[in-house]
N, C-alpha and C positions, 0 to 999 in steps of 0.2 A: 736211851739213858733217861733215868727218872729225875735227875737234877738239872736245873737250869744253870748252865755255865756260860757266862758272858765275858768275863775278864780273865787275864792270865792268872790273877790271884785266885779266882774261882777254880780254875783247873788245878793249880798247884795244891790248893787246900783239899782237893778231892782225889788226889793220887792214892792208889792202893798202898797203904802203909806197911802191911805185913810182909810184902816182898814176894820173892819167888826163888827157886833154885832150879838147876837143870839136873835131871835124874837120868841115869843110863838105863835104858829098857830095850832089850833085844838088840844091843849094839848101836842104838840110836839115842841121841840126847832128846829128852822130852821136857818141855817147860812145865814146872809144877808151881801153881799159885798156892801160897800159904794163906789160910783163912782161920778165923776164930773156931775154936773147938765146937761150939754150939752149932755153927753153920755146917761144919763137916758132919756132925752127928745127924743133922736134919737131912743132908744129902744122902747119907747112908740109910737112914730109916725109910726115906721115900724110894730109894733105889734097890735096896737089898732084896734079892730073889725075884725081881720084876724085870720085864723088858723095858728098856728106857728109850725114849725118843728125845734126843737133846739137840737143840739148834744152837749154833754159835755164830755170832756176827761181830765183825771188827769195823768200828766206825772211827775214821781218822779225822783229826782236827789239827790244823796248823795255822801259824801266823807268819810264816816265812822263815822263822828260826826255831821255833818250838813245835814239836810234833807230839801230840797226845793221841792215844788209841784207847777207845772204850771197847772192852771185850765183854760182850753180853753172852751169858750162858743161860739158856731157857730150857727147862725140863717140861716138854710139851704135854706130858700126861699127868702133870701135877701143877701146883701153883708156885713152883720154885722158878724164880727169874732173878739172876744176879748180874750186876754190872761191876767191872773192875777197870778202873782208869789207870793206864800206865803211861809213863813219860818215855816215849820211844827214843829220845835223844840219849838216854842212859840205859835203855833196856833192849837194844837191838838184838842181842843174843837170844832173848826170849822169843822174838818174832822169827828169827832165823831157825831156831829149833822147832817152833810151831809149824812153820812152812815145810821143813824137812821131814818131820815125823808125822804130821797130820794128827797129832794127839796132844791132849792137854791133861795134866795131872792137877788134882786138887787135894791138898793135905792140910791137916791141922798144924798150926805154926809151932805148937809146943812139942812136937815129936821129932824123932831123928830121921824120918823119911820112910819108915816101914809101913805106914798106913797111908796109902795113896788111892784115890778114886780116879780112874782114867776115863777120859772122854775121847772117843774117836770122832774127829771132825767130820761132819757130813760132806763138806766140800773142801778138800785139801787144796784144790787149785785156787780157791778164794783166799786162803791164807798165803799162798805163793804170790798172788796178784797184790795182796795187801802189803807184803814184804817189799815188793818192787816199788810200790807207791811210797811207802815209808822211806825207803832208801833214796828215792828221787827227791823227796822233800827235805831230807837231812843234808843234802849236798849244797 
């Protein structure tokens, strides 16, 4: 994560504000992060017609009652590297779908869902382990 987060207020101020939705894809719910149109266009320009190598990492932060997860998406063959901070207390369905599908969608927040860039997680089992850890911290 590129930002220094030290207090609960720091974490809350840096939560991904555009949100997400769950999209049905081949009978499975896939979490889809909503991003600014300019960011989505950049992802498409860098990715279109090219093989992509994308790494994703989930970093979990908690204070005993609040659980935050930084989702890092790194396009290894380019200089694109994004962090999305989610408040797991209110977004557990996002992580359940991520672990179940092994996929992540990225879409511009101004559209109705027809324009989605899908990322296959390189390590689905890492998302499954992260979900278990998140659930254990939420109890």
